[in-house]
N, C-alpha and C positions, 0 to 999 in steps of 0.2 A: 191161772193164765193157761195153762197147759190145757185144761178143759174146754175152755173158748175156742183157741185155736184148733183143737181138732174139731168141734163142732162147726167151726166156719169151713175147714177144709172139706170136712162130709159134703155139706152143702156146694159148695165149690165143684167137688168132682161128681156130685150128683146131678148138677144142671150141666155141667159141661157139655155131654152128650147133645143137648136142646138149646144149643148155644152158635153164634159162629162169629168169627172176628170181621169186624165192619172195615175197621181201621187200626192200623197198629204201627207206633214207632217209639223205639225203646224210653220206656218211662210213663208210656201212656199208651192205653188200649181200649178202643170201642168196642164191646160185641153186642149181639142180637141175641135176645132170648124169645124162645118160640112160648106157646101157649103152655106145651107141656111144664116147662120148667116152672110155669108158677105156682104148680102143687108144692113145690120144694121152699118156694120163699114165703117168707112172713109176708099177711095182707099189711103188716106195718111198715111204710116205706124208711121211717126213722131205724127201725129195729133191723132191716136188711142192711142199711149204711152202716150199724154198729156191730152187726156179724161179720161183714167181709173186714170191716175196719180191724177187728182183732186179729188178721194175720199179718204179723211182723213186714214189713216192707211196700204195706198198701198205706198211700198216704193220703189220698182222697177219693171219694166215690161219688158218681153223680147218676141217680137212676131216673130215667124218664119213664113212667109206667105207660104213657098212651102210646109211646112208638116202640115200647120194648125193648130199649136198650140201657145199658150198663157202660159208664165211662170211668175207667181206673187208671188211675196215676199213680206210679210205685215206683221204689226206689232200687236202682239197678244193681246197688249192693248186697240186695238179699234177694231181689225175684229177677232171675235171667229172662229176656224177651223169648228164648228159645222154649222156656218152661210153659208160657202162653202158650206158644203152639203147639206144645204138645197135648195141652189139655183140651183148650177150647174146641169142641164140634168134635171130639175124640170120645168113643166108647171103650174105657181102658179096661183092661181084664183087672182084677183083683191084687194080683201080686205087683204090676206098674203103679197102682195105688198106694200100694205101701210103701214100695221103693221111693217114689216120688214125696210121699208123705216123710218118711224119716232122713230122706236129703235134705227137706225143708227145714225137718225140726233140729236135724244137726247143725246146719247153716247160722240158725239163730239161737243155738246152744241149748235147747230145752229138749232132754230126753228122757 
């Protein structure tokens, strides 16, 4: 399980700089993914949903490849709204990514 979560988080942090928030209310966020982010995403829509769903706290994902948007419904007990604001659209330093990953893994009791 840890390996799946690590892989999903790697992809999330890799595509984050190539995304932007379209709409966000606590528990639900829609992001726009630009063409550069496509190289990080699997060509299989079902596999992408499976990858991101492995992150604890993500309850539902809807991907619209035609317009390049991803709708993520998430559990506020695991993923705080401010986390999305920190990640999406930002190019984070390696130490910031490591800190955020550690915080997430500690929150879900995986070390």
